[in-house]
N, C-alpha and C positions, 0 to 999 in steps of 0.2 A: 598361583594367581600372578605373581611378579613376572613370569615368563610366558605363560600361556596367553593372557590378555593382551599384552603389547605385541606378541607374535600375530595374534588374530587381527588386531588393529593394521598391523603392517601388510599382513596377507590381504585383507580386504581393500586397502588402498592400493595395492599392486595390481589387483584384479579390477580396479576402476570402480569400486562400490564404496563411494564415500558415505552413502547413507547407511551402509552396514557398519562401517568403522564408527561412524558417529553413534549408532545405536549401542555399541559396545561400551564406548566411553560414557554415555549417558547413563547406562545400566550401572556402571561401576560407580559413577559419581553418586547416583541416587542411593546405592547400597552403602557407600561410605558415609554419606551424610546420615543415614538411618542409624548406622552403628554408632558414630559419634554422638548423635543426639541422645540415643539410649545409654551412652557412658557419662552423660552429664549428671552431677549429683541432683538427686530429686527428680530425675526425668521421668520416673514411673510411679513416684510415691503416691499421687492421686489417681492412678489408673485401676479401674475395676474391670476385669475380664468378664465376658458373659458366662463363661464356663464355671467361673466362681459363684455366680448366682444359681446355677442348676445343680451344684454339688449338694448332697444331703447335709443336714445339720449335724448328724452323728456318724460315727464310723470312719474308717480310713479311706482314703481315695481310691484305694485298690478295690474296695467294696462297692463303689458308686457305678454299678453297671446300668442302672435306669431302666429305660424301656428298650434297650437294645434287643435286636432279634437274635434268636439262637443260631449258632453256627452249626451246620451239618458237617461233622467230620468224619462220616462213615466211609468216605472214599467212593461211594456209588454216584452214579451220574446224572 
């Protein structure tokens, strides 16, 4: 990340594509902000994910296949 993204910004600026360079910088800034927000103490303490509501009350998470369709692994076509 420390070498690829700056190189991509420079490449886009040399190719006279400032909008692409700005998109790279904006995406990195949003990703960094989200990461830092998630690292704050208590950032996710009140968060309840929708998947947690769908999990069965008993059994291990590995047993929670729910209504998923069966996968055909016979190799046929």
